[in-house]
N, C-alpha and C positions, 0 to 999 in steps of 0.2 A: 504494502501500502503506500511506503513513502516514492514509491515512483509517482505519485498520483496525487503528492499532497500537495503540491500546484497545479493549477492543468493552464493547459494550452486554451489562447485565447479561441474565438473565433474563426480561421484564419490563416494559422500555424503559429510559427514563432521565427518567420524571416526578420530579419534586422528592419526596422525602416527607421523614418528621423526623430520619428517619436517614442522609437525604441531602439537605439540600438544595441546592434550583438543580442536581440532577442529579450531586450526592458523595456519592462513598462516602468515609464520614467514619471506621466499620471501618478499610480498606484503606488506603484513600490513594486509589483509583483513581482516577481522573480518565475519564467516560464519555461516547463519541460520540452526538448524538442521532439519533432514526429517519434525522431528516431527511438527515446526514449518511452513516449506514451504507446508505440509500439508494440516493446517488450512487456510493459505491464498491462498491451489488452491481450496480448499469447498468453500470459500469465492467468489472466481472470479470465483467456475461454477454455483454456484447459484445467481449472480448479470448477468450472462450473461444468464441465462437460465431463468432468467425476461427479459432482454431488448431485443435480439433476435425477440421473437415474436411480442414484440410489435410493431420493426418495417416494420417487413414481415406485419404482419396485418395490418400495415398503410400505406404501400403498395398497398395491397390486394383493402381495403376500398375504393383510389384510381380507382380503377379497378370495381370497385360494390359501386358507386355510393347511390342505396337505403340503403345497408347497413351504409352509414357514413351517409345518411341525417337522421334514424331509429335510431341512435345514437348508436346501436353495436357495434361498430368496434374495439372492444378486444375479441382474436383470441376464446376465453372460450363462445363467447355467441355469437356468426356468425349464425345466421340458416341452409340453408339445405347446404353448402362449407364444408362439412365432409371432400370429399376426397382432398381437400386442407390445410385443416385442421391438416388433418395428416402429410400429406408430410414438412409442413412448422414443425410441431411439432414434425416431426423426426430431421429437419434440423438445428431448434435450439437448440434438444439434441446433435447434434454430434460437434456442433459450441461449444456449452458450455463445453462438456468433452474434446473436443482439448485443450482448454483452460486452465482447470483443469488439466490436464495432461501434459501441456507444462510449466504449474510454480511448478506443483510435481516432474516433474522428476523421480518420482523411485515411481512406484505402481500405474503408474497414471487410471490403469482403477479401482482400488476400490475407488479412490478421488472420480475421476468422475461420478462415481456410485452413490456414497453418494451423492456429490450435484449434481444428478437432482431426489435424492429422494421426495423435495418437489413438485416439477413437477406433479412427479405419483402419488401422496398423491390429488393434485386437480383432476387429471382426476380420480381417484376412486371416490371423492365424486362426480361429474359430472356423470360418468356410473349409481353409485348407485342412484342418485335424477332422472335420466333417466328410471332405468330397473322400482324404486316403484313410480315412478312416485307421489313422497313426498317431500315438502323438509323438511328433523327435524329441530328442535332447533328455528324456525322461528318464530312470532311473532304468534301465534294461526299456523301453521300450512297452508300450502296452499298447493294444487295438480297439475303440471303442465304435458304437455304434449311432450312429443317428440319423435321424426321420430325414425325409426329403422337401416337409418343410422347414424343417432348422437349418439346412443345406443353401437353401434357397434365399430364406428369409438374410440369414450372413450375407451372404453371397449378392443379397439387393440392397446392404447394407453399405457393403463395400464402395458399390459404383454412386453409392446416392448422401452419405455423413455428410463430404464436401461441400458438394452444391448447397445442401440445404444448410449448409453451416454458413455457406457464403451468403446466400439470399437472405440467411439474419445478420449476416454481418453488415451488409447495403442497409437493411433499415432501422439499427442501430446509431451507425453513421449519422443515419441524416438526423434522428434523436439527439442524437451528441452534440452535434453543430448550431440543433436549431436553441441547446440547453448551454452550450461552449459558457457565452458570455458569463451563463449565473453561475455557473461552476469554476470559472474563473474570479468570481469574486469570494468566494468558501475556502479558503487556505486550512491548510491540511487535512483535505480531506478526499476522500473516493468518489467519482460521481454527484458529488455536495453532502456524503454524509460524511459525518464525522467518525475518524480511525478505529476511537471506542465502544461504536460502536457494534463492529463488525464482530465483535468479540460475542455477541449473542444473536445476534442477526442470522445469522447462519441456520441456527437453531430453530426462528421463525420459518424461516424458508422453508427448508425442513419438515416442520412441523404442516404448512398449510400445501407444500404438493404434495405430504401423504392423504390428508384428507382430502384434497381435490383428485387425485387417482384412483381412490377410492368411489367419490362424490361419479366422477364418470364412468366407470365399470356398474356400479350397482342399476346406472339406467341404462346403459348400453342392454346389459341382463336382461332388463325386462322387454325390450323392441328386437330382439333376438329372438325370445323364446315365444311372443307375440307372433311374431313373420311365421319362425315353424307353424305353429298349429294354424294359422290360417288365419283370414282375418273375418271379422264378424263385428257382430254389435259389440259385446263384451268385447273387442280387444279395444277399442277406444280406450277404458278403463284406464289399463296397461301405460299407456300413448301421455294419460294425462300424469298418472303417477312423474314419468320420467322428465314431462315438463317440469314439473313443479320440484322434481328433485336441481333435475340441471339450475334454476334457478339459483337453485342457492349458491352455485357457481360466483352471480355476479354479484351476490351481496361478498363473496371471499373477494375477490377481483378489486370492487373496490373500497372496499378496507384498507386493502395491500397498498394499494393505488395512493388513497389518502395517508397512510402512517409513513410512503414512503416521501411524500409530497411532506411531511412535516418535518421528515428528522433529515430533508435537504434543505429546507428552507424554500420550497416551492408554495407553501403554506402559509401564511404570514400569523407568527406565534406573540402572542404578549410578552409571556417570561418561561422561564424555564423547568416552572409547575404545571403551567399548562400545555409545554410540549410532552411532558408528562403523561397526563391526561390522557392527551391525543391520540399517542403511542397505543396506551392503553384502550382505547376506545377502538383505534380501529385494528390495531395491529392484532391486538387478542379476541376484545369485544365481538368484533364484527366477526370472525372465525367461529367460536363459542355460540353466537349465538346461530349461525348457518348450520351449525353439527347437531344442535336443537329443533333446530325445524327439520331436517334427515333424517332423526330421529321419531321426530313425529310423523313425516309421511311412511316412513319405513313402518312404523305399530300403524300407521292409518292400514296400511298394505296386507298386513299380516292380518288383523280383524276381519279385513275383505273376504281372507281368503278361510279363514275360522267361520265365517257368517253362511258362504256359499258351499263349504262342506268340502274343500279343498284339504287336503292333506300335506301338500306342499308346501313352503311357506316361503319359498325359492322366488328371487324376482321374475316375474311374467309368469309364475305357474300355474 
């Protein structure tokens, strides 16, 4: 984070008559060179590329208790949930690329693509192991059996991770440029947030992503089971429950956005105490409220299943 203690302003670090050698004489704020920001962008992208999949996998494992019981909670090691694995990896690649592009503010797609290389290499190794059914460099080596779905999923991710990360990097670069002057006005920050907040923010972000992934799967399962059972008048009910539980995601997104606005200074706050109250409200209160609503929706669905005599209380059952 020290690389971004002082952000570059919009327009780069080239020397100007007002800022010889990349120094701002008007504000006295030192500016990092694009190379420093690029390095920070790659580091942030790599770290995000490791943390986001772990949070999504953790949320999905709550929905698939057999995976949690088997201990294979890491996304790479799941069994036949290859479609979910691909979707989660795409979301992770875009999110990590977006963060890298936002930090870099210049050539965001390039640095986001570089940050995605480690993930791509991991999937390449998994694809090679899957197709050859052999783990090289292991003690004595041993054979593995992988389903065709997992082989194709790993191969697809090898080809798509970097392009998706680059796309996210372009979007992040655009936002980083638009907020550049604000970031520059806040010293000792990363994306406008004071460094010490990053001691607890990863925990909150992990909780939010875990909750979001579980919520998405819970609603999606209703739709999948409804589609399998055929369309009828009663199939409208699972659609209603799906829309209700997915609507709680907007509450979480709103809270996360407001929390970031307060921490980054984009939202005006009168005092430190008021800032703490706002962070607790948006960062923790909104997700908690969404969780309560999600529980109520699930209980209502369970009650309807019991009312109509169905023994299976699974989503869409």
